[in-house]
Every structure is written in structure tokens, then in C-alpha cells.
C-alpha positions as CSV (number, residue, x, y, z in Angstrom):
1,M,0.0,0.0,0.0
2,N,1.4,3.3,-1.0
3,F,0.9,5.7,1.9
4,D,1.9,8.6,-0.3
5,C,-0.7,7.8,-3.0
6,P,-3.8,9.9,-2.7
7,D,-5.8,7.1,-4.4
8,C,-4.7,4.6,-1.7
9,E,-5.4,7.0,1.1
10,S,-8.9,7.7,-0.2
11,A,-9.7,4.1,-0.8
12,R,-8.5,3.1,2.7
13,R,-10.7,5.8,4.3
14,K,-13.7,4.5,2.4
15,L,-13.2,0.8,2.8
16,E,-15.7,0.3,5.7
17,A,-18.4,2.3,3.9
18,F,-17.7,0.4,0.7
19,I,-18.0,-3.0,2.5
20,D,-21.3,-1.8,4.2
21,R,-22.6,-0.4,0.8
22,E,-22.9,3.1,2.2
23,L,-21.0,4.9,-0.7
24,T,-22.6,6.7,-3.6
25,D,-22.5,4.8,-6.8
26,I,-19.7,6.9,-8.1
27,E,-17.6,6.5,-5.0
28,A,-18.2,2.7,-5.0
29,V,-17.0,2.5,-8.6
30,Q,-13.9,4.5,-7.8
31,V,-13.0,2.3,-4.8
32,K,-13.8,-0.9,-6.7
33,R,-11.6,0.3,-9.6
34,H,-8.8,1.1,-7.3
35,L,-9.0,-2.2,-5.5
36,Q,-8.8,-4.0,-8.9
37,E,-5.6,-2.0,-9.7
38,C,-3.9,-2.0,-6.3
39,S,-3.1,-5.4,-4.8
40,D,-2.1,-3.9,-1.4
41,C,-5.4,-2.1,-1.0
42,E,-7.2,-5.2,-2.2
43,R,-5.5,-7.2,0.6
44,C,-6.6,-4.6,3.1
45,F,-10.1,-4.8,1.8
46,D,-10.0,-8.7,2.0
47,F,-8.9,-8.4,5.7
48,E,-11.5,-5.8,6.6
49,D,-14.3,-7.7,4.8
50,G,-13.2,-10.9,6.5
51,V,-13.3,-9.3,10.0
52,K,-16.8,-7.9,9.3
53,Q,-18.0,-11.3,8.1
54,L,-16.6,-13.0,11.1
55,V,-18.3,-10.5,13.5
56,R,-21.6,-11.1,11.6
57,R,-21.4,-14.8,12.0
58,K,-20.4,-14.7,15.7
59,A,-22.9,-12.0,16.6
60,C,-25.4,-12.9,19.3
61,P,-28.5,-14.2,17.5
62,E,-30.7,-13.5,20.6
63,S,-32.7,-10.3,21.1
64,A,-32.8,-8.3,24.2
65,P,-35.9,-8.7,26.3
66,P,-38.6,-6.2,25.4
67,H,-38.3,-4.3,28.7
68,L,-34.5,-3.9,28.3
69,A,-34.8,-2.8,24.7
70,A,-37.4,-0.2,25.6
71,R,-35.2,1.1,28.5
72,I,-32.1,1.3,26.2
73,R,-34.1,3.2,23.5
74,S,-35.4,5.6,26.2
75,L,-31.9,6.2,27.5
76,L,-30.6,6.8,24.0
77,S,-33.4,9.2,23.1
78,S,-32.7,11.3,26.2
79,S,-29.0,11.7,25.4
């Protein structure tokens, strides 16, 4: 990864949003194109994507009890 390369820097800053599909179409195309051309950034993407997939698989499948969820929502809305 070239830390002096503005394209690498921009792609690295946008990786999480790219993985979460939160970029505009234009930004996503730019990041995807950069990843296809830069093997260092592609490896960084593979690592970040792998971590996110692992977290998704290991996330607790249970929901909070309704009273706890309501209390948390109440606390968050008062902040």
C-alpha cells in the first residue's frame, strides 16, 4: 500500500463504507476500480471484509428482552 498515494489513502478511508454499501454509486465504482488495480489495498479490503463477516457470523442471535430494549431506547433518546 502506497501511503503517499492519494488514491490509496482515499480508498482506505472509504473501505468500511464500501463494505457496508454506504457509498454513492460513483464512490463505490472509484473504490472498486482502485481495488482492482492495487493489490495492497485489495489485501486490506479482504482483511476488513473478513473481519466484518466473522463478526456477523459470531454476533449474538438473541434479542434483548422487550423491557430492556425499551429502556435502552429511552436512554438513547434522552441523550
